[in-house]
N, C-alpha and C positions, 0 to 999 in steps of 0.2 A: 387342572386350567383344561381349559377348554378349547378340543384343538383348533376349534375353526379362531377362539381368540389367538393362537398362538400363531397362527396362519398371519392371522391380520394384525397383529403388532412386526411378525418379522416383515413381512412387507409393507409395513409404516418406516421399519425402519433402513432398511435397501434404497425406498423415495428417496429420505432424507440423505443419505450418503448420496445415491447417482441426481442428484435437487448440488446437490455442497460440491462436488466435482465439474459438471457443467457450468455451477459457475463460476468457477474458478478459471477455468478453459477459458469461460470469454470475454470475462477481465481482461488477458493479452498482458501488455508492460505498461504499465499504466506508471508514474505520463508520461507518454510518445511525442512530447515535446521539452523546453529546456525548462526546469523551471524560476522564477522572476522573484526576487525579495528584492524589495525599494527599503533606505533604509535614508530617513529623513533625516538621516543630522552630517552634516560637511563632511567630504572625501579625504581621508589620514587621519583625523581623529582619533578615540578610543572608541567608540559603538561599530563603525565605520571598518578597527584594524576586527572588531571582534567576530560581527556578521562574521567578516570574507573566510576566517578561520571557522568558524561553525557551519560553512557551507561549503567548506575545502569538504572534510574531511566526512558529510554528511553527502554531496556529491563521491567521494570516494563506493561507501557505504551502498548506498540504491541506486551506482554508475550511468547519472545520469547526470546530466552539465547542469551544474547553479548559478543566476547569474546575480549575481548582488549591486 
């Protein structure tokens, strides 16, 4: 293997790793506001109950407020 090719390959890999790390830091905590889910059915119906049950678990997993 050509030594210059190895150096270029190592520099490319290093650049990808640094770029990925910077992108992860730049995102921060997304989403930064409450998530709103609109259920187009009457309150108290089976669809509403299921939506609230699912979003309750999702809110705990994501550590984010979800409003149904």
